[in-house]
PQR file with spaces between the fields and no chain letter, atoms N, CA, C, O and H, PARSE charges and radii, in Angstrom:
ATOM       1  N    MET     1       1.679   -9.840   -1.407 -0.4000 1.5000
ATOM       2  CA   MET     1       0.601   -9.231   -1.472 -0.0000 2.0000
ATOM       3  C    MET     1       0.530  -10.230   -2.654  0.5500 1.7000
ATOM       4  O    MET     1       1.329  -11.159   -2.533 -0.5500 1.4000
ATOM       5  N    ASP     2      -0.063  -10.250   -3.513 -0.4000 1.5000
ATOM       6  CA   ASP     2      -0.826  -10.091   -5.229 -0.0000 2.0000
ATOM       7  C    ASP     2      -1.594   -9.358   -4.936  0.5500 1.7000
ATOM       8  O    ASP     2      -2.191   -9.006   -3.918 -0.5500 1.4000
ATOM       9  H    ASP     2      -0.711   -9.495   -3.611  0.4000 1.0000
ATOM      10  N    VAL     3      -1.509   -8.916   -6.884 -0.4000 1.5000
ATOM      11  CA   VAL     3      -2.441   -7.869   -7.421 -0.0000 2.0000
ATOM      12  C    VAL     3      -3.751   -7.979   -6.721  0.5500 1.7000
ATOM      13  O    VAL     3      -4.190   -7.210   -5.866 -0.5500 1.4000
ATOM      14  H    VAL     3      -1.025   -9.202   -7.711  0.4000 1.0000
ATOM      15  N    SER     4      -4.431   -9.273   -7.312 -0.4000 1.5000
ATOM      16  CA   SER     4      -5.472   -8.793   -6.725 -0.0000 2.0000
ATOM      17  C    SER     4      -6.277   -8.829   -5.524  0.5500 1.7000
ATOM      18  O    SER     4      -7.445   -8.489   -5.336 -0.5500 1.4000
ATOM      19  H    SER     4      -4.075   -9.899   -8.006  0.4000 1.0000
ATOM      20  N    ARG     5      -5.097   -9.485   -4.481 -0.4000 1.5000
ATOM      21  CA   ARG     5      -5.990   -8.543   -2.835 -0.0000 2.0000
ATOM      22  C    ARG     5      -5.431   -7.521   -2.513  0.5500 1.7000
ATOM      23  O    ARG     5      -5.489   -7.033   -1.385 -0.5500 1.4000
ATOM      24  H    ARG     5      -4.148   -9.761   -4.633  0.4000 1.0000
ATOM      25  N    ALA     6      -4.513   -6.837   -3.930 -0.4000 1.5000
ATOM      26  CA   ALA     6      -4.461   -5.616   -3.391 -0.0000 2.0000
ATOM      27  C    ALA     6      -5.025   -4.512   -4.064  0.5500 1.7000
ATOM      28  O    ALA     6      -4.945   -3.300   -3.858 -0.5500 1.4000
ATOM      29  H    ALA     6      -4.466   -7.234   -4.847  0.4000 1.0000
ATOM      30  N    ASN     7      -5.672   -5.257   -4.999 -0.4000 1.5000
ATOM      31  CA   ASN     7      -6.818   -4.218   -6.283 -0.0000 2.0000
ATOM      32  C    ASN     7      -8.209   -4.260   -4.668  0.5500 1.7000
ATOM      33  O    ASN     7      -8.897   -3.278   -4.387 -0.5500 1.4000
ATOM      34  H    ASN     7      -5.737   -6.241   -5.166  0.4000 1.0000
ATOM      35  N    GLU     8      -8.257   -5.249   -4.103 -0.4000 1.5000
ATOM      36  CA   GLU     8      -9.332   -5.513   -3.129 -0.0000 2.0000
ATOM      37  C    GLU     8      -9.883   -4.495   -1.690  0.5500 1.7000
ATOM      38  O    GLU     8     -10.980   -4.209   -1.209 -0.5500 1.4000
ATOM      39  H    GLU     8      -7.699   -6.046   -4.331  0.4000 1.0000
ATOM      40  N    ILE     9      -8.098   -4.095   -1.289 -0.4000 1.5000
ATOM      41  CA   ILE     9      -8.158   -3.985   -0.187 -0.0000 2.0000
ATOM      42  C    ILE     9      -8.102   -2.236   -1.058  0.5500 1.7000
ATOM      43  O    ILE     9      -7.448   -1.410   -0.420 -0.5500 1.4000
ATOM      44  H    ILE     9      -7.207   -4.327   -1.680  0.4000 1.0000
ATOM      45  N    LEU    10      -8.541   -1.877   -1.989 -0.4000 1.5000
ATOM      46  CA   LEU    10      -8.035   -0.462   -1.893 -0.0000 2.0000
ATOM      47  C    LEU    10      -9.035   -0.335   -2.235  0.5500 1.7000
ATOM      48  O    LEU    10      -9.580    0.755   -2.066 -0.5500 1.4000
ATOM      49  H    LEU    10      -9.072   -2.547   -2.507  0.4000 1.0000
ATOM      50  N    ARG    11     -10.051   -1.924   -3.180 -0.4000 1.5000
ATOM      51  CA   ARG    11     -11.865   -0.773   -3.706 -0.0000 2.0000
ATOM      52  C    ARG    11     -12.291   -0.898   -1.773  0.5500 1.7000
ATOM      53  O    ARG    11     -13.229   -0.207   -1.378 -0.5500 1.4000
ATOM      54  H    ARG    11      -9.608   -2.810   -3.317  0.4000 1.0000
ATOM      55  N    SER    12     -11.642   -1.664   -0.898 -0.4000 1.5000
ATOM      56  CA   SER    12     -13.250   -2.550    0.452 -0.0000 2.0000
ATOM      57  C    SER    12     -13.188   -0.623    0.664  0.5500 1.7000
ATOM      58  O    SER    12     -12.636    0.346    0.143 -0.5500 1.4000
ATOM      59  H    SER    12     -10.879   -2.226   -1.219  0.4000 1.0000
ATOM      60  N    PRO    13     -14.068   -0.913    1.684 -0.5600 1.5000
ATOM      61  CA   PRO    13     -15.100    0.314    1.998  0.2800 2.0000
ATOM      62  C    PRO    13     -14.813    0.212    3.773  0.5500 1.7000
ATOM      63  O    PRO    13     -15.125    1.222    4.404 -0.5500 1.4000
ATOM      64  N    GLU    14     -14.415   -0.605    4.318 -0.4000 1.5000
ATOM      65  CA   GLU    14     -12.809   -0.942    5.275 -0.0000 2.0000
ATOM      66  C    GLU    14     -12.183   -0.792    5.305  0.5500 1.7000
ATOM      67  O    GLU    14     -11.389   -0.988    4.385 -0.5500 1.4000
ATOM      68  H    GLU    14     -14.161   -1.425    3.806  0.4000 1.0000
ATOM      69  N    LYS    15     -11.917   -0.301    6.374 -0.4000 1.5000
ATOM      70  CA   LYS    15      -9.651    0.209    6.863 -0.0000 2.0000
ATOM      71  C    LYS    15      -9.159   -1.440    7.295  0.5500 1.7000
ATOM      72  O    LYS    15      -9.581   -2.143    8.213 -0.5500 1.4000
ATOM      73  H    LYS    15     -12.562   -0.142    7.121  0.4000 1.0000
ATOM      74  N    ILE    16      -8.206   -1.708    6.353 -0.4000 1.5000
ATOM      75  CA   ILE    16      -7.601   -3.133    6.207 -0.0000 2.0000
ATOM      76  C    ILE    16      -6.038   -2.514    6.025  0.5500 1.7000
ATOM      77  O    ILE    16      -5.639   -1.828    5.085 -0.5500 1.4000
ATOM      78  H    ILE    16      -7.863   -1.137    5.607  0.4000 1.0000
ATOM      79  N    ASP    17      -4.960   -3.146    7.694 -0.4000 1.5000
ATOM      80  CA   ASP    17      -3.973   -2.770    7.689 -0.0000 2.0000
ATOM      81  C    ASP    17      -2.873   -3.104    6.447  0.5500 1.7000
ATOM      82  O    ASP    17      -2.556   -4.238    6.086 -0.5500 1.4000
ATOM      83  H    ASP    17      -5.285   -3.704    8.458  0.4000 1.0000
ATOM      84  N    VAL    18      -2.504   -2.170    6.034 -0.4000 1.5000
ATOM      85  CA   VAL    18      -1.234   -2.435    4.891 -0.0000 2.0000
ATOM      86  C    VAL    18       0.562   -2.836    5.300  0.5500 1.7000
ATOM      87  O    VAL    18       0.681   -1.722    5.810 -0.5500 1.4000
ATOM      88  H    VAL    18      -2.762   -1.250    6.328  0.4000 1.0000
ATOM      89  N    PHE    19       1.048   -3.050    5.366 -0.4000 1.5000
ATOM      90  CA   PHE    19       2.269   -2.602    5.618 -0.0000 2.0000
ATOM      91  C    PHE    19       3.547   -2.517    5.431  0.5500 1.7000
ATOM      92  O    PHE    19       4.247   -3.468    5.778 -0.5500 1.4000
ATOM      93  H    PHE    19       0.952   -3.955    4.951  0.4000 1.0000
ATOM      94  N    TYR    20       4.098   -1.431    4.877 -0.4000 1.5000
ATOM      95  CA   TYR    20       5.531   -1.666    3.651 -0.0000 2.0000
ATOM      96  C    TYR    20       6.723   -1.489    5.056  0.5500 1.7000
ATOM      97  O    TYR    20       7.008   -0.598    5.856 -0.5500 1.4000
ATOM      98  H    TYR    20       3.529   -0.659    4.595  0.4000 1.0000
ATOM      99  N    GLN    21       7.215   -3.040    4.752 -0.4000 1.5000
ATOM     100  CA   GLN    21       8.719   -2.240    5.932 -0.0000 2.0000
ATOM     101  C    GLN    21       8.664   -2.405    7.089  0.5500 1.7000
ATOM     102  O    GLN    21       9.654   -1.985    7.686 -0.5500 1.4000
ATOM     103  H    GLN    21       6.983   -3.764    4.103  0.4000 1.0000
ATOM     104  N    GLY    22       7.751   -2.945    7.810 -0.4000 1.5000
ATOM     105  CA   GLY    22       6.970   -2.861    8.951 -0.0000 2.0000
ATOM     106  C    GLY    22       6.020   -0.720    9.307  0.5500 1.7000
ATOM     107  O    GLY    22       5.326    0.059    9.960 -0.5500 1.4000
ATOM     108  H    GLY    22       6.946   -3.287    7.325  0.4000 1.0000
ATOM     109  N    GLU    23       6.683   -0.969    8.434 -0.4000 1.5000
ATOM     110  CA   GLU    23       5.375    0.511    8.225 -0.0000 2.0000
ATOM     111  C    GLU    23       3.260    1.049    8.150  0.5500 1.7000
ATOM     112  O    GLU    23       2.788    0.698    7.069 -0.5500 1.4000
ATOM     113  H    GLU    23       7.247   -1.602    7.904  0.4000 1.0000
ATOM     114  N    PRO    24       2.617    1.475    8.720 -0.5600 1.5000
ATOM     115  CA   PRO    24       1.775    1.403    7.835  0.2800 2.0000
ATOM     116  C    PRO    24       1.718    2.122    6.652  0.5500 1.7000
ATOM     117  O    PRO    24       2.564    2.999    6.480 -0.5500 1.4000
ATOM     118  N    VAL    25       0.535    1.830    5.461 -0.4000 1.5000
ATOM     119  CA   VAL    25       0.331    2.739    4.555 -0.0000 2.0000
ATOM     120  C    VAL    25      -1.045    2.323    4.089  0.5500 1.7000
ATOM     121  O    VAL    25      -1.639    1.296    4.419 -0.5500 1.4000
ATOM     122  H    VAL    25      -0.153    1.118    5.601  0.4000 1.0000
ATOM     123  N    TRP    26      -1.574    3.523    3.056 -0.4000 1.5000
ATOM     124  CA   TRP    26      -2.317    3.650    2.787 -0.0000 2.0000
ATOM     125  C    TRP    26      -2.033    3.026    0.890  0.5500 1.7000
ATOM     126  O    TRP    26      -1.145    3.514    0.191 -0.5500 1.4000
ATOM     127  H    TRP    26      -1.091    4.357    2.788  0.4000 1.0000
ATOM     128  N    ILE    27      -2.969    1.940    0.404 -0.4000 1.5000
ATOM     129  CA   ILE    27      -2.650    1.801   -1.237 -0.0000 2.0000
ATOM     130  C    ILE    27      -3.618    3.175   -2.100  0.5500 1.7000
ATOM     131  O    ILE    27      -4.623    3.474   -1.454 -0.5500 1.4000
ATOM     132  H    ILE    27      -3.690    1.543    0.972  0.4000 1.0000
ATOM     133  N    ASP    28      -3.481    3.782   -3.071 -0.4000 1.5000
ATOM     134  CA   ASP    28      -3.516    4.760   -3.392 -0.0000 2.0000
ATOM     135  C    ASP    28      -3.770    4.800   -4.472  0.5500 1.7000
ATOM     136  O    ASP    28      -4.644    5.652   -4.626 -0.5500 1.4000
ATOM     137  H    ASP    28      -2.664    3.539   -3.595  0.4000 1.0000
ATOM     138  N    GLU    29      -3.348    4.090   -5.891 -0.4000 1.5000
ATOM     139  CA   GLU    29      -3.266    2.856   -7.186 -0.0000 2.0000
ATOM     140  C    GLU    29      -2.231    1.544   -6.930  0.5500 1.7000
ATOM     141  O    GLU    29      -1.197    1.236   -6.338 -0.5500 1.4000
ATOM     142  H    GLU    29      -2.637    3.398   -5.766  0.4000 1.0000
ATOM     143  N    VAL    30      -3.460    0.910   -7.970 -0.4000 1.5000
ATOM     144  CA   VAL    30      -2.816   -0.519   -7.902 -0.0000 2.0000
ATOM     145  C    VAL    30      -1.852   -0.787   -9.531  0.5500 1.7000
ATOM     146  O    VAL    30      -2.364   -1.891   -9.719 -0.5500 1.4000
ATOM     147  H    VAL    30      -4.300    1.161   -8.452  0.4000 1.0000
ATOM     148  N    ASP    31      -1.115   -0.656  -10.493 -0.4000 1.5000
ATOM     149  CA   ASP    31      -1.013   -1.138  -12.122 -0.0000 2.0000
ATOM     150  C    ASP    31      -0.830   -3.291  -11.327  0.5500 1.7000
ATOM     151  O    ASP    31      -0.334   -4.094  -10.537 -0.5500 1.4000
ATOM     152  H    ASP    31      -0.700    0.240  -10.340  0.4000 1.0000
ATOM     153  N    GLU    32      -1.467   -3.078  -12.121 -0.4000 1.5000
ATOM     154  CA   GLU    32      -2.119   -4.996  -12.231 -0.0000 2.0000
ATOM     155  C    GLU    32      -0.150   -5.189  -13.409  0.5500 1.7000
ATOM     156  O    GLU    32       0.524   -6.201  -13.602 -0.5500 1.4000
ATOM     157  H    GLU    32      -1.869   -2.425  -12.764  0.4000 1.0000
ATOM     158  N    GLY    33       0.033   -4.057  -13.776 -0.4000 1.5000
ATOM     159  CA   GLY    33       0.833   -4.652  -15.502 -0.0000 2.0000
ATOM     160  C    GLY    33       2.405   -4.570  -14.822  0.5500 1.7000
ATOM     161  O    GLY    33       3.239   -5.443  -15.064 -0.5500 1.4000
ATOM     162  H    GLY    33      -0.514   -3.235  -13.620  0.4000 1.0000
ATOM     163  N    SER    34       2.595   -3.786  -14.232 -0.4000 1.5000
ATOM     164  CA   SER    34       3.534   -3.668  -13.490 -0.0000 2.0000
ATOM     165  C    SER    34       3.767   -4.545  -11.792  0.5500 1.7000
ATOM     166  O    SER    34       4.708   -4.426  -11.007 -0.5500 1.4000
ATOM     167  H    SER    34       1.918   -3.077  -14.035  0.4000 1.0000
ATOM     168  N    LYS    35       2.813   -5.198  -11.705 -0.4000 1.5000
ATOM     169  CA   LYS    35       2.738   -5.321  -10.499 -0.0000 2.0000
ATOM     170  C    LYS    35       3.290   -4.123   -9.357  0.5500 1.7000
ATOM     171  O    LYS    35       4.460   -4.261   -8.999 -0.5500 1.4000
ATOM     172  H    LYS    35       2.049   -5.295  -12.343  0.4000 1.0000
ATOM     173  N    THR    36       2.679   -3.212   -8.897 -0.4000 1.5000
ATOM     174  CA   THR    36       3.141   -1.918   -8.229 -0.0000 2.0000
ATOM     175  C    THR    36       1.845   -1.502   -7.764  0.5500 1.7000
ATOM     176  O    THR    36       0.818   -1.526   -8.443 -0.5500 1.4000
ATOM     177  H    THR    36       1.729   -3.101   -9.188  0.4000 1.0000
ATOM     178  N    ALA    37       1.947   -1.115   -6.564 -0.4000 1.5000
ATOM     179  CA   ALA    37       1.310   -0.041   -5.998 -0.0000 2.0000
ATOM     180  C    ALA    37       1.929    1.590   -5.525  0.5500 1.7000
ATOM     181  O    ALA    37       3.030    1.887   -5.063 -0.5500 1.4000
ATOM     182  H    ALA    37       2.781   -1.095   -6.013  0.4000 1.0000
ATOM     183  N    LYS    38       1.018    2.257   -5.775 -0.4000 1.5000
ATOM     184  CA   LYS    38       1.316    3.837   -5.079 -0.0000 2.0000
ATOM     185  C    LYS    38       0.560    3.916   -3.905  0.5500 1.7000
ATOM     186  O    LYS    38      -0.647    4.106   -3.754 -0.5500 1.4000
ATOM     187  H    LYS    38       0.124    2.015   -6.151  0.4000 1.0000
ATOM     188  N    ILE    39       1.714    3.690   -2.875 -0.4000 1.5000
ATOM     189  CA   ILE    39       0.989    4.003   -1.316 -0.0000 2.0000
ATOM     190  C    ILE    39       1.867    4.960   -0.841  0.5500 1.7000
ATOM     191  O    ILE    39       2.908    5.063   -1.490 -0.5500 1.4000
ATOM     192  H    ILE    39       2.694    3.536   -2.999  0.4000 1.0000
ATOM     193  N    HIS    40       1.692    5.896    0.387 -0.4000 1.5000
ATOM     194  CA   HIS    40       1.665    6.491    1.097 -0.0000 2.0000
ATOM     195  C    HIS    40       1.823    5.862    2.412  0.5500 1.7000
ATOM     196  O    HIS    40       1.362    4.756    2.693 -0.5500 1.4000
ATOM     197  H    HIS    40       0.846    5.812    0.914  0.4000 1.0000
ATOM     198  N    ARG    41       2.661    6.796    3.400 -0.4000 1.5000
ATOM     199  CA   ARG    41       2.545    6.175    4.617 -0.0000 2.0000
ATOM     200  C    ARG    41       1.976    6.656    5.874  0.5500 1.7000
ATOM     201  O    ARG    41       2.265    7.846    5.996 -0.5500 1.4000
ATOM     202  H    ARG    41       3.036    7.695    3.171  0.4000 1.0000
ATOM     203  N    GLU    42       1.036    6.067    7.217 -0.4000 1.5000
ATOM     204  CA   GLU    42      -0.060    5.899    7.091 -0.0000 2.0000
ATOM     205  C    GLU    42       0.305    7.076    8.949  0.5500 1.7000
ATOM     206  O    GLU    42      -0.651    7.441    9.632 -0.5500 1.4000
ATOM     207  H    GLU    42       0.802    5.100    7.118  0.4000 1.0000
ATOM     208  N    VAL    43       1.443    7.337    9.254 -0.4000 1.5000
ATOM     209  CA   VAL    43       2.174    8.323   10.105 -0.0000 2.0000
ATOM     210  C    VAL    43       2.713    9.003    9.220  0.5500 1.7000
ATOM     211  O    VAL    43       2.993    8.436    8.164 -0.5500 1.4000
ATOM     212  H    VAL    43       2.220    7.040    8.699  0.4000 1.0000
ATOM     213  N    GLN    44       2.930   10.003    9.339 -0.4000 1.5000
ATOM     214  CA   GLN    44       3.873   11.412    8.688 -0.0000 2.0000
ATOM     215  C    GLN    44       4.133   11.727   10.262  0.5500 1.7000
ATOM     216  O    GLN    44       3.491   12.033   11.267 -0.5500 1.4000
ATOM     217  H    GLN    44       2.703   10.464   10.197  0.4000 1.0000
ATOM     218  N    THR    45       5.988   11.362    9.701 -0.4000 1.5000
ATOM     219  CA   THR    45       6.629   11.989   11.270 -0.0000 2.0000
ATOM     220  C    THR    45       7.758   12.254   10.497  0.5500 1.7000
ATOM     221  O    THR    45       8.647   12.467   11.322 -0.5500 1.4000
ATOM     222  H    THR    45       6.510   11.114    8.885  0.4000 1.0000
ATOM     223  N    ARG    46       8.304   12.379    9.172 -0.4000 1.5000
ATOM     224  CA   ARG    46       9.229   13.058    8.277 -0.0000 2.0000
ATOM     225  C    ARG    46       8.617   13.893    7.290  0.5500 1.7000
ATOM     226  O    ARG    46       7.645   13.448    6.679 -0.5500 1.4000
ATOM     227  H    ARG    46       7.582   12.205    8.502  0.4000 1.0000
ATOM     228  N    PRO    47       8.980   14.854    7.088 -0.5600 1.5000
ATOM     229  CA   PRO    47       8.523   15.546    5.960  0.2800 2.0000
ATOM     230  C    PRO    47       8.441   14.805    4.760  0.5500 1.7000
ATOM     231  O    PRO    47       7.291   14.428    4.532 -0.5500 1.4000
ATOM     232  N    ASN    48       9.101   14.542    4.098 -0.4000 1.5000
ATOM     233  CA   ASN    48       8.729   13.454    3.056 -0.0000 2.0000
ATOM     234  C    ASN    48       7.877   12.412    3.718  0.5500 1.7000
ATOM     235  O    ASN    48       8.287   11.329    3.298 -0.5500 1.4000
ATOM     236  H    ASN    48      10.035   14.848    4.283  0.4000 1.0000
ATOM     237  N    ASP    49       6.930   12.234    4.516 -0.4000 1.5000
ATOM     238  CA   ASP    49       6.953   11.047    4.161 -0.0000 2.0000
ATOM     239  C    ASP    49       4.720   10.805    4.078  0.5500 1.7000
ATOM     240  O    ASP    49       3.967    9.907    4.454 -0.5500 1.4000
ATOM     241  H    ASP    49       6.597   13.113    4.857  0.4000 1.0000
ATOM     242  N    LYS    50       4.428   12.626    3.148 -0.4000 1.5000
ATOM     243  CA   LYS    50       3.459   12.211    2.791 -0.0000 2.0000
ATOM     244  C    LYS    50       3.094   12.621    1.487  0.5500 1.7000
ATOM     245  O    LYS    50       2.198   13.386    1.127 -0.5500 1.4000
ATOM     246  H    LYS    50       5.039   13.355    2.842  0.4000 1.0000
ATOM     247  N    ASN    51       4.573   11.506    0.347 -0.4000 1.5000
ATOM     248  CA   ASN    51       4.579   12.053   -0.767 -0.0000 2.0000
ATOM     249  C    ASN    51       4.427   10.447   -0.631  0.5500 1.7000
ATOM     250  O    ASN    51       4.586    9.568    0.216 -0.5500 1.4000
ATOM     251  H    ASN    51       5.300   10.885    0.639  0.4000 1.0000
ATOM     252  N    PRO    52       3.940   10.627   -2.258 -0.5600 1.5000
ATOM     253  CA   PRO    52       3.671    8.624   -2.670  0.2800 2.0000
ATOM     254  C    PRO    52       5.140    8.640   -3.097  0.5500 1.7000
ATOM     255  O    PRO    52       6.060    9.434   -3.291 -0.5500 1.4000
ATOM     256  N    PHE    53       4.671    6.438   -3.169 -0.4000 1.5000
ATOM     257  CA   PHE    53       6.217    5.948   -3.901 -0.0000 2.0000
ATOM     258  C    PHE    53       5.156    5.239   -3.775  0.5500 1.7000
ATOM     259  O    PHE    53       4.150    5.088   -3.081 -0.5500 1.4000
ATOM     260  H    PHE    53       3.923    5.792   -3.011  0.4000 1.0000
ATOM     261  N    PHE    54       6.031    4.624   -5.205 -0.4000 1.5000
ATOM     262  CA   PHE    54       5.737    2.942   -5.494 -0.0000 2.0000
ATOM     263  C    PHE    54       6.319    1.938   -5.157  0.5500 1.7000
ATOM     264  O    PHE    54       7.363    2.308   -4.620 -0.5500 1.4000
ATOM     265  H    PHE    54       6.847    4.747   -5.769  0.4000 1.0000
ATOM     266  N    VAL    55       6.243    0.680   -5.159 -0.4000 1.5000
ATOM     267  CA   VAL    55       6.672   -0.325   -3.970 -0.0000 2.0000
ATOM     268  C    VAL    55       5.996   -1.301   -5.546  0.5500 1.7000
ATOM     269  O    VAL    55       5.082   -1.004   -6.315 -0.5500 1.4000
ATOM     270  H    VAL    55       5.395    0.380   -5.596  0.4000 1.0000
ATOM     271  N    SER    56       6.861   -2.417   -5.519 -0.4000 1.5000
ATOM     272  CA   SER    56       6.427   -3.984   -5.463 -0.0000 2.0000
ATOM     273  C    SER    56       5.311   -4.738   -4.516  0.5500 1.7000
ATOM     274  O    SER    56       5.274   -5.000   -3.314 -0.5500 1.4000
ATOM     275  H    SER    56       7.603   -2.658   -4.894  0.4000 1.0000
ATOM     276  N    ILE    57       4.345   -4.983   -5.712 -0.4000 1.5000
ATOM     277  CA   ILE    57       2.463   -5.814   -4.171 -0.0000 2.0000
ATOM     278  C    ILE    57       3.492   -6.549   -3.732  0.5500 1.7000
ATOM     279  O    ILE    57       3.430   -6.356   -2.518 -0.5500 1.4000
ATOM     280  H    ILE    57       4.375   -4.770   -6.689  0.4000 1.0000
ATOM     281  N    GLU    58       4.630   -7.448   -3.969 -0.4000 1.5000
ATOM     282  CA   GLU    58       4.745   -8.227   -3.924 -0.0000 2.0000
ATOM     283  C    GLU    58       5.259   -7.714   -1.851  0.5500 1.7000
ATOM     284  O    GLU    58       5.058   -8.461   -0.894 -0.5500 1.4000
ATOM     285  H    GLU    58       4.681   -7.605   -4.956  0.4000 1.0000
ATOM     286  N    HIS    59       5.654   -6.838   -1.807 -0.4000 1.5000
ATOM     287  CA   HIS    59       6.537   -6.610   -0.990 -0.0000 2.0000
ATOM     288  C    HIS    59       5.484   -5.880    0.503  0.5500 1.7000
ATOM     289  O    HIS    59       6.001   -5.858    1.620 -0.5500 1.4000
ATOM     290  H    HIS    59       5.817   -6.231   -2.585  0.4000 1.0000
ATOM     291  N    LEU    60       4.237   -5.416    0.316 -0.4000 1.5000
ATOM     292  CA   LEU    60       3.470   -5.371    1.010 -0.0000 2.0000
ATOM     293  C    LEU    60       2.509   -5.809    1.546  0.5500 1.7000
ATOM     294  O    LEU    60       1.501   -5.930    0.850 -0.5500 1.4000
ATOM     295  H    LEU    60       3.817   -5.433   -0.591  0.4000 1.0000
ATOM     296  N    LYS    61       2.451   -6.228    3.046 -0.4000 1.5000
ATOM     297  CA   LYS    61       2.083   -6.671    4.393 -0.0000 2.0000
ATOM     298  C    LYS    61       0.868   -7.191    4.498  0.5500 1.7000
ATOM     299  O    LYS    61       1.014   -7.385    3.291 -0.5500 1.4000
ATOM     300  H    LYS    61       3.270   -6.129    3.611  0.4000 1.0000
ATOM     301  N    GLU    62      -0.156   -7.599    4.730 -0.4000 1.5000
ATOM     302  CA   GLU    62      -1.639   -7.268    4.954 -0.0000 2.0000
ATOM     303  C    GLU    62      -1.311   -7.983    6.394  0.5500 1.7000
ATOM     304  O    GLU    62      -0.403   -8.803    6.527 -0.5500 1.4000
ATOM     305  H    GLU    62      -0.275   -7.442    5.711  0.4000 1.0000
ATOM     306  N    SER    63      -2.541   -7.376    7.899 -0.4000 1.5000
ATOM     307  CA   SER    63      -2.368   -7.415    9.126 -0.0000 2.0000
ATOM     308  C    SER    63      -3.182   -8.739    8.833  0.5500 1.7000
ATOM     309  O    SER    63      -4.274   -8.934    8.299 -0.5500 1.4000
ATOM     310  H    SER    63      -3.278   -6.710    7.791  0.4000 1.0000
ATOM     311  N    SER    64      -2.048   -9.732    9.493 -0.4000 1.5000
ATOM     312  CA   SER    64      -3.029  -11.020   10.280 -0.0000 2.0000
ATOM     313  C    SER    64      -4.066  -10.968   11.445  0.5500 1.7000
ATOM     314  O    SER    64      -4.623  -11.999   11.822 -0.5500 1.4000
ATOM     315  H    SER    64      -1.161   -9.574    9.926  0.4000 1.0000
């Protein structure tokens, strides 16, 4: 994924499926300068899953 698309998804009123390492996530913020996104897991099965974390946007995949 690129920064432009991550921003589009973040601003979209529609639910767009995004995955990080095969797991569904929500994009909370996009940092265009560092090309990172703050995300959190959609499905929270472990104690730390609710905690947001930063990843490189290039590692995010949109469902096709």
